[in-house]
C-alpha positions in Angstrom: 47.7 -67.4 -161.3 49.3 -68.1 -158.1 51.9 -65.5 -158.4 49.3 -62.9 -159.3 47.2 -63.8 -156.3 50.4 -63.5 -154.0 51.2 -60.3 -155.7 47.7 -59.0 -155.1 47.8 -60.0 -151.5 51.2 -58.6 -151.1 49.9 -55.4 -152.5 46.8 -55.4 -150.3 49.0 -56.0 -147.2 51.2 -53.3 -148.0 48.3 -50.9 -148.6 46.7 -52.2 -145.4 49.9 -51.5 -143.5 50.2 -48.0 -145.1 46.6 -47.5 -144.2 47.1 -48.6 -140.7 50.0 -46.5 -140.3 48.2 -43.5 -141.7 45.5 -44.2 -139.2 47.9 -44.2 -136.4 49.6 -41.0 -137.5 46.1 -39.4 -137.9 45.3 -40.6 -134.5 48.5 -39.4 -133.1 47.9 -36.0 -134.7 44.3 -35.9 -133.4 45.4 -36.9 -129.9 48.3 -34.4 -129.8 45.9 -31.8 -131.2 43.4 -32.6 -128.5 46.1 -32.6 -125.8 47.2 -29.1 -127.1 43.7 -27.9 -127.1 43.2 -29.3 -123.7 46.4 -27.6 -122.5 45.5 -24.4 -124.1 42.0 -24.5 -122.5 43.6 -25.2 -119.1 46.0 -22.5 -119.7 43.3 -20.0 -120.6 41.1 -21.2 -117.7 44.0 -20.9 -115.4 44.6 -17.3 -116.8 41.0 -16.5 -116.2 41.2 -17.9 -112.6 44.4 -15.7 -112.0 42.6 -12.8 -113.5 39.5 -13.5 -111.4 41.8 -13.8 -108.3 43.5 -10.5 -109.2 40.2 -8.8 -109.5 39.0 -10.4 -106.4 42.2 -9.3 -104.5 41.8 -5.7 -105.8 38.1 -5.7 -104.9 38.7 -7.0 -101.4 41.4 -4.3 -101.0 38.9 -1.8 -102.2 36.3 -3.1 -99.7 38.8 -3.2 -96.9 39.7 0.3 -97.7 36.0 1.3 -97.9 35.4 -0.6 -94.4 38.3 1.3 -93.1 37.0 4.6 -94.3 33.5 3.9 -92.9 35.0 2.8 -89.6 37.1 6.0 -89.4 33.9 8.2 -90.3 32.0 6.1 -87.7 34.6 6.9 -85.2 34.5 10.7 -86.3 30.6 10.6 -85.9 31.0 9.0 -82.5 33.5 11.6 -81.5 31.2 14.4 -82.8 28.3 12.7 -81.0 30.3 12.6 -77.8 31.4 16.1 -78.1 27.8 17.2 -78.8 26.7 15.3 -75.8 29.3 16.9 -73.7 28.3 20.2 -74.9 24.5 19.4 -74.3 25.4 18.1 -70.7 27.6 21.3 -70.2 24.7 23.5 -71.3 22.2 21.5 -69.2 24.5 22.1 -66.2 24.9 25.7 -67.0 21.2 26.0 -67.5 20.5 24.1 -64.0 22.9 26.6 -62.4 21.2 29.6 -64.0 17.9 28.1 -62.8 19.4 27.6 -59.4 20.6 31.1 -59.4 17.2 32.3 -60.5 15.4 30.4 -57.9 17.9 31.5 -55.3 17.5 35.2 -56.4 13.7 34.7 -56.3 13.8 33.3 -52.8 16.1 36.2 -51.6 13.9 38.8 -53.2 10.7 37.1 -51.5 12.6 36.8 -48.0 12.5 39.7 -45.7 16.3 40.4 -45.0 15.5 41.8 -41.6 14.8 38.3 -40.3 18.5 37.5 -40.3 19.8 40.9 -39.1 21.8 41.0 -35.9 19.7 43.1 -33.7 20.3 43.2 -29.9 22.3 46.6 -29.8 23.7 46.0 -33.4 20.9 46.8 -35.8 17.9 49.0 -35.1 14.3 47.9 -36.2 12.1 50.9 -36.7 8.8 51.4 -35.0 6.9 50.7 -38.2 8.2 47.3 -38.9 5.8 44.4 -38.6 6.0 40.9 -39.9 4.1 40.5 -43.2 1.9 37.8 -41.6 1.3 36.3 -38.3 -0.1 33.0 -37.1 -1.8 32.4 -33.6 -0.1 29.6 -31.9 -2.5 27.0 -30.5 -3.5 27.7 -26.8 -2.4 24.0 -25.9 1.1 25.1 -26.2 1.2 28.4 -24.4 1.9 29.1 -21.0 -1.1 31.5 -20.5 -4.2 30.1 -22.3 -5.9 33.4 -21.9 -3.4 35.3 -23.9 -2.9 35.3 -27.6 0.6 34.4 -28.9 1.5 35.0 -32.5 4.5 33.9 -34.7 5.7 34.8 -38.2 3.5 32.9 -40.8 6.3 31.0 -42.5 8.0 30.2 -39.1 4.8 28.7 -37.7 5.2 25.1 -39.3 8.7 24.9 -38.1 7.5 25.8 -34.6 4.6 23.4 -34.7 6.9 20.5 -35.7 9.1 21.4 -32.7 6.3 21.5 -30.3 4.7 18.4 -31.5 8.0 16.4 -31.3 8.6 17.8 -27.9 5.0 16.5 -27.0 5.6 13.1 -28.4 8.9 12.9 -26.4 6.9 13.8 -23.1 8.7 17.0 -22.8 6.9 19.8 -20.8 7.4 22.7 -23.2 5.2 26.0 -23.3 5.6 29.2 -25.0 5.4 32.3 -22.7 6.3 35.0 -25.1 6.5 35.4 -29.0 5.9 38.4 -31.2 6.1 41.7 -29.5 5.5 45.0 -31.4 7.7 48.0 -31.1 5.3 49.7 -28.7 4.9 46.4 -26.6 8.7 46.3 -26.3 8.9 49.9 -25.3 6.2 49.3 -22.5 7.9 46.2 -21.3 11.4 47.9 -21.1 9.9 50.8 -19.4 8.3 48.4 -16.7 11.6 46.7 -16.2 13.5 50.0 -15.9 11.1 51.1 -13.2 11.7 47.9 -11.3 15.4 47.4 -12.1 16.7 50.5 -13.2 19.8 50.4 -15.6 20.1 46.7 -14.5 17.1 46.0 -16.9 19.6 46.6 -19.9 21.2 43.2 -18.8 18.1 41.2 -19.7 15.7 43.4 -21.7 16.3 45.1 -25.3 15.3 48.5 -25.9 12.5 48.9 -28.6 13.9 48.4 -32.0 16.5 46.1 -30.9 14.4 43.2 -29.8 14.3 39.9 -31.7 10.7 39.5 -30.7 9.6 42.4 -33.0 10.7 40.1 -36.0 8.0 37.5 -35.1 10.5 34.7 -35.4 11.5 34.4 -31.9 9.8 32.8 -28.8 10.6 32.4 -25.2 10.1 28.8 -23.7 9.1 27.8 -20.3 7.5 24.8 -18.7 4.8 24.3 -15.8 7.5 24.0 -13.3 9.4 27.1 -14.1 6.6 29.3 -15.2 7.1 33.0 -15.7 10.1 33.2 -13.3 12.4 31.5 -15.7 14.3 30.6 -12.6 16.3 27.3 -13.0 15.2 26.8 -16.6 18.7 26.0 -17.6 18.6 22.8 -15.2 15.6 21.6 -16.6 14.8 18.5 -19.0 13.1 21.0 -21.2 16.3 23.1 -21.8 18.4 19.9 -22.4 15.8 18.9 -24.9 16.0 22.2 -26.6 19.8 22.1 -26.9 19.8 18.8 -28.5 16.8 19.1 -30.9 15.9 22.8 -31.5 18.4 23.2 -34.4 16.7 20.5 -36.3 13.6 22.8 -36.6 15.7 25.9 -37.5 15.8 27.5 -33.9 19.0 28.7 -32.2 19.9 30.0 -28.6 20.3 33.8 -29.1 22.0 34.6 -25.8 24.2 31.8 -24.4 26.4 32.1 -21.4 29.2 34.8 -21.6 27.5 36.4 -24.7 28.5 40.1 -25.0 24.9 41.4 -25.2 22.7 40.1 -22.4 22.5 37.9 -19.5 22.3 34.2 -20.2 18.8 33.5 -21.4 18.3 29.8 -21.9 14.6 30.3 -22.7 15.1 32.8 -25.6 15.3 31.0 -29.0 15.2 32.5 -32.5 14.4 31.0 -35.8 17.2 31.2 -38.3 16.5 28.4 -40.7 17.4 24.8 -40.6 20.7 25.3 -42.7 22.3 28.0 -40.3 20.9 26.4 -37.0 22.4 23.0 -38.0 25.9 24.7 -38.8 25.8 26.7 -35.7 25.0 23.5 -33.6 27.7 21.4 -35.4 30.3 24.0 -35.2 29.5 24.9 -31.6 28.9 28.6 -32.5 26.3 31.2 -31.8 24.5 33.4 -34.1 26.2 36.6 -33.0 29.5 35.0 -33.4 29.2 35.4 -37.1 29.6 38.3 -39.3 26.5 39.7 -41.0 27.9 38.8 -44.3 28.5 35.2 -43.2 24.8 35.1 -42.0 23.5 36.7 -45.2 24.6 33.6 -47.1 21.8 31.6 -45.5 18.9 34.0 -46.5 17.7 32.2 -49.6 17.3 29.0 -47.7 15.8 30.5 -44.6 12.5 28.6 -45.0 13.6 25.4 -46.8 
């Protein structure tokens, strides 16, 4: 009986050991399988990550290429826009030049070319010439208040500015002669010829050669000198005219040692501010210039 029990227990122990070993083997197999599965999953995951990284890298490269292309296109667009701007600016400058030329041509066509001609024994002004419009000079600025003195209408505002500034500077300045017609000049020259003979040619123009017929020329005096003009060159009035008349467009027609008439410090002609300024700055006289040089100022005569 005891032997039987021992056999049974031994058999059970062997079976238990076999079962335990089996369980251990199974457990090991399961563990190994799990580990293998885990390794496989990790490898698969790693492959997916590598694949995604590869795709991401490729996508990044594509995006960088696209960005580069867009930047290049933007640069091309900017270059085109800059080129277009330059073309537009160039066209605007050309348009402005055309407009300026048109404006200048309009000014030239509206301005009487006779007003800048070199008369005084050079050009002849026919007996029918008269200024387009004349304005009467206020009597407060004239030497003889009982006589009417006239000046070309467009010259009038320049002359008024000169007279008013002289008045503000306490300069005794009066007008003793202005516009004279062809016939008036003929009568005046005749009277001088009777009195002075051929000597009248030294200080009086023949009819048709007088700047006074243009309506742009005046003779100045003051209350001290009056109609004699004697000593006018030594007066404060003449000194003021030398320093300031050009600013209003007036220039001395017959300075000392000119080739046409005797020195006439009282005789001033309107030639426009630009020309008068240039003559003053360059220490030149109107009749020193060629007619071609003078004609370049015709467009801006009344600017």
